[in-house]
N, C-alpha and C positions, 0 to 999 in steps of 0.2 A: 566644413568638407572632412568627413572622417575616415578617408582613404590612408591608408600608410603608404609611406615613402621607402622604398628598399632599392638596393643595387644588387644587379646580378640575378639571373633568374636559376630556378633549380626545378627539377621533376616534383611533382607533388608530395612523392613519398620517400624522397631523398632525404638521408640526415643532415640536418641543418640546426645552427646553434640558435635559430629562431622558432618558437614554438607557437602555434595557433590553439588557443583555449575555446573551444564553445559552450553554448548553452551555460553561460554565467547568469544566475540569477540577478535581479534588479537589488540595489543595495549591497552588494558586494564591493567591497573596499581595495583598490590597488595593492595595498599592503596584505589583504590576503592573498590576493593572484601570486604577488611575488613570493610568500612564505611557501606556496606549493613547490617552488624551485630550490628553496633555501639548502635543504639537505643533500642536494646532489652538486653544488658549485656557486659559483657566483653569478648572481644575476646582474647583468649591465646595462639592460634597459626594458622598458614596457609600455606599451600602447594600450590604451582600455576603451574598445568601442562601446560606449555603455547602451545606446540606441539600440544596438544589435545583438547585445549579451554575448560580447567577445572580447579578447584581449589578445594580445603578441607579446611574448616573452621571450627575450633575448639572453641566453646564457653566454659566459665568458667563453666555453669550448665547446665542441661539438660533442666528447666524450660526454660531460654534462648534460647534455640534451638528449643524447640517446639513453644513458641511464634513467633519465627521469622518463623517458617515452616507454622505455622497456619496462620501469616499475608501475606505472599507471595504466598501460594498455590494458593488462588482464582484469583489473579493477580499477574504476574510474573515481579519482578522489571527490568528495563533497566537499560543496560550498554553502552554507544555509541550508545544510539537510537535504541537498539536490546535485545529482552527480553533474559533473563536467567534463568534457572530453577534451584530450590532447593530442595532437598530431603535429608532425614538422611542417614548416611553413615554407612557401616557395620561394622565401628570400632568406638572403644569408646576414642579412644586417639591418637593424632597425634606424631610421631617422625620424626623431621626433621634433626637430627643430619647428619653432613657431604652429605646432600644432596645438589646435582648439581643446580646452577642457582637460589638458593634459598636467596642469600644474599639481594637483593634489598628488597623482601616481608617481609624478616625477619626483616630489617631494619626499614620498614614501621610498623611492629608490636611493635617495640621498642617505637614507640612514644605512641602509642597506651596505652602501659602499665604503662607509666609515669602517667596517669590519667584512671578510671576504662573505663569511655566512656565520652563522651562531646566535648566540643569544642577544649579544648587543646588536648585532642588524636587527634581528626581529624585533627587538623594544623601539628601536630608533623609528624603524618601518613603522611602526604601529601607532608612537607619537605624533609622527608626523600628520597622520590622518585622524587625529582626533583621542589619542590616548585611550584605546579600547582597552588597551592590558590591566591597568593600575587598579580597573573595578574588580578585577577577578584574582583569588588568591591562587594557591600552588595545589589545592587538595581537588580533587574530581570524583564527583559520585557517579559511578558506574551499574548500570541494568544491563543483564544479559538476557535477552528473549530468546525464545525457542532454541533452549539448551538438550539439543540432540545428542550431543557429544559431552563429555565432562568437561568442566573448565576449572582448572586448578590454579592455585597463587602463583607457581611457576610460569603456566603458560601467560597469566596477565603481564607477570614481570616481561617475559620476552616479548610481547607486543609492544608494551608501553614504553621499554627501556630503550626503543629506538629513536624516541624523541629525547632523549634526556636522563639523568641519573633519577632513578626511582627511589625513593628514600624510605617510605613505608607502603604498605599494603595490610588492609582488614578485609577480611572476605564473611558474609553473612547471609542468611535469609529474611525477606521482610515482604508482607503482603504476598506469599507465595512466590516472591520473585528471588532469583541471584541477584544480589548485588554486592558490590565492593566500594571502598574507600581506598583511595590511591593518592599520596601525596608525592610531588616532585622536589626537587631542592630548589628549583627556580619557577615562580609563575611563568616566564615566557614559556617553558617546555608544556606546562599545563595546556596553556591555551592552543599551542601548536598542536598539541596532541589529540585535544577536543575538536580541534577544525578538523584535522585529519582523519581520523578514526570514528566519530560520530555518524552511525548511520550504517558501518561497515559491518562484515561478518567474519567472525575468526575462522571460521571454516566455511566454505561454500553452501548457501542455501540455508544454513542455521548459525546459532549464537551470535546474535547481532548484538552490536552494543549501542546501547542508547546513554549519551555522556552529558552531564550537565557539571556546574562548578557546584562545589561544595560551601555550605557557610562557614564550614570549620576552619581555621587556619592552621590548626597542627593537629596531627593523629597522636592519639597514645598507645603505645603496643608494649603490652607485658610481657608477650611469650612470642618466641620463634618457633612456629609449627607451620602446619598446613593450612592454617584458617587466618593467621596474622604474622606479619614479619617485619623488623626495623633492619634495613640493610646498613645501618650504621653501627649496630650493637651484636655483632655474633654471640658475645658473652650472655645474651639472655636466656633464660631456662625454657624448655621445650613445652612446659605447662604442668609436667608431672613431678617435676623437680627431679627429674633423673638425667635430663641429658640436655647439652646445650647444642647450637649450631656450631659445627666445627668450619674451619676456612674452606675445607674442601668442599662442604654443603654451599657455603656462600659461593665459591667459583662456580659450580656447576651451574648456576643458574644465573649469575651476575653479570658475566661478559664485560664489554667496554662501557665506562660511564658516560660516554659522549657519544652522539649520533655516530656511526660508522660511516666508512667511506662510502660513496656514490654506488649504489645499485644495493647496498647490503641492508635495505629496509625491509627486506621480506620476511618477516617471520610467518607464524601458521595464518595469520590473517590475511583474506582478501586473496588468497592463493588457491585456484582448484586443487592445486596439487597434494595440498597438506591434509586434506580429508584423510583419515584413517579409513583403510580398505579401498581408497579412490585415487588411482595413479592417473593423470590427464594424458589426453591423446599427446603423440608426437606432434611436431608441427606448429607449436606455440612460438609464434615469432618471438625473438630475442637472443641473448648470446648464452651458450652451453659450456663455456670455458671458466672456472673459477680460478681465483687468485687466492691462494691460501698462505697466510703469514703467522709469525711469531711460532714457527715448528722448531721442534729440538734436533739440529742437525747431527748430533751425535746419535739419534736414534731413529730418524724417521727415514724412510725408504720410497720409492715410487710403489713397490708392492703393498706395503702398509696402507699408504694413501689409496690405492686400488681397492683393496680389501674393506676399507672403512666407509668410503665413499659409495662403493657398489653397493652398500645396504639400502642407498636412497635411489639407486638409477644406476643405469649400465655405464661403466667409467671406460671410455675408447683409448685415452692416452694420459699419461702423467709426465710430466717434466720437474724436476726439482732444479733450481739455478744453480749454475755451475759455479759461480763466484759468491752466491747470498744462498747457502744451504737450508736457512730457514725460511725459505720463501719457495711455493711449488706452484704450479699451474695443474689443474685437472680437468679434463674435458669430459662432459657426461654426454649422451645420447642424444639428449634435446634441452631446451631451455628451462621445461617445467622440472625435469629431474632437477636439473643444476638449483632452482629454487627450492625444491624440496631440500636439497643438500644442504644450502645456506641456512635454511629455516631451522634444522635440526643440528647441525653442526658447529656453526660460528657460535664462539664463546666457550666451546668444551674444551676440557683439559684433555690434552694427549702429551705423556712423556713429560710429565711437571710443567707444561706451559700450558696457557690458555689461547687455543687456537683462534684464529680469525678468518673467516670466509666470505668471500664478497665476489660479485663478477667482475672477470677480467675486461680490459679493453681489447684484447686479442680474440677473434673469432673461431681460431684454430691452433691446434700445437704442432708446430712445425717438428717433424723428426730430423736427426742431424743427417748433415750429408756425409758421405763415404769418405773416410778419412778425418772427419772433425772429431776433435777430442771431444769426448762425453762423459767417459767413465761411468756407462751404466746409468746416467741419471734420468735419459729419456724413454721410456717405454711406451709402445702400442700394445692396447689390450683389446682391441677392436674385435679380434675374434675369438678372445678366452671363453672358453666351457665355462667359466665361474661365473658368467652374467647371471644374474638372478630374474631379469625381467624381460629376457629375450621370447619366451613362449608368452602369448597373450593369455593364455588360459591358466597360468602359475597362479597357485594360492600365494606366492608372496605379495601379489598386488594387494592383498587383505590383509596382511600383515608386516606395515610399515609403522614402526613406531621410535619415538624418540631415544635416543641413549639411556640406559637404563642398568642399574646394578644388577639385576635379573638378566640371565640369557636362556634363549629356547635353543634346546639341542634336538636334533633330528639326523635319523638315518642313522641310528646306533645300532651295530651288530648286537646279536642276540647272545653272542659270548661275553660281550663287555659288561662289568657288573658297576655298581654304585662306587665301590673303592677304586676301579681302575678308573673311572672318570674323576674322583677327587684328586686322586693322585698327579693325573693329566693336568689338571688346570692349577695343582699346587706345585707343580714341577716349572710353572711359567711364572711364578711369583704371584698367584691369585692365593686370597684368603677365602677359602669355602665357608659360608656361613648357613647354607642351607641347599637341600637337594631333594627333589622327588620325580620318581617316574611318572608318567601319564599312566592312569588305570586303565584305560581301553587300549592303549598303543604303547609298548615298551620299547619303541624304536624312537620314541621322543620323551623329554625330560626338561625341566627346569634346575637352573643351579643360580644360587644366589651368591654374590662375591662382596667383598668389603666395601668397594664404592664402584660410583659409575666409572670412574677413571680405571679401575683396576679391570671391569667388564671391558672397556674399549680396547684396552691391551690385549686381554684374552681372545674379544673376538679376532682381532688382527692376526695374533699368532695361531690360532687353532681353528678357524674356519678352515674348510677341506683338508683338516686333518686325517692322513692316512691310517686307516686301522688294519690295513691289509686286507687282501682280498679283493682289491675294488671298492672296499667300503669306504668311503670319506665322510667325516662330521660335517655336519651343516650348523652354523652358529647364527643367532640372528637377537636383536634385543626384544625383551619381552614386556607386555604392558600389566604383565601380573607379577605379584610376590609371592613369596613362598610364606 
């Protein structure tokens, strides 16, 4: 009798730490089901209903379950190249005592319980179900099909680093296909990345990932450039003998070397909001409040966060923590914009620190009560005229790009010269390396600064700069370079 025993009834779609997983292909192990939940927190129980292609997964907390559902709802995870679907269960607790056919899934879970989650937990779980992992190495072979948008080394790093520390990447074309070899520090990370990403698309409807294990055990990387990179060797030459990767270059795309906090798994892949030129419609279920940490308390302001995160959506409220000034909450207009901001800003350097952005457990930012000490750390921007996406027909929807050293300037008055603009940016501490007006429209220009971090600072300082006469400069990141 494969009926689960639970205690307590819940509404079908109310958050519960017990998740119902459907349409599981035959042959999927309990360890593979457990590993779906590992990035979000501790998995405390599992019940496999093999005859029905279903399973129930119990997380240690409701927050972990909510993060998992929020992440997988827009894009279902794949097991054995087939999508599986995850929703909240009616039950708030699983009881698997004396259940038939549950010995192997429970054995897998025992390994996970050794460590809350992470490499040892995955390894132990896999070993309990037959030792799948030792047959595979730490190098993945990746084929990208239907390459409609450019796939760069940095994008691959952003996608795959969510599952562990990426050591090396080599990109090449073979048989008229875009291919890459990617090496993790640990074979466990390679296994989990393959299982989670195989069959997914980096952008909606295109750039589909086909992933296998490579026969190679170690990649050889001679140069750090746009085709190959060794993230442990920033001293390698660029390839022409003229430059090496600086620590700023490494920081710009490396981010944390371990899987981030629950809810932070959303790089560009499998999110409809990340397609260049396409912002998703409001109303996607999920949280719209971001937790932003590792900020520089001496430099960060609510307005600065409003301007920076406003590049990727309309920011309604910002709150810098009163007692921990290096942590802030940022409330976006909807969950799609929140995921977009995470995908582009998590791991970005800001005022000398690598910023981390993930989903918050809060659903909204509360404004301070009257008389409550706040020191201006909580700001409401819900009616700000600086929102970029309030007009559904705005061209801003087609110009959403990751932070880059080149900025796009618009709304430049005819009286403002090249030198005026260069001096303006220099006065804010920027190093101007290139500048050009658009030939057909002198109200717009591109300016290239010394680094991505410089450009981020300049955008915060100079977006909406007043030239006088109600002429305000508009600044955004550009996909082009000079």
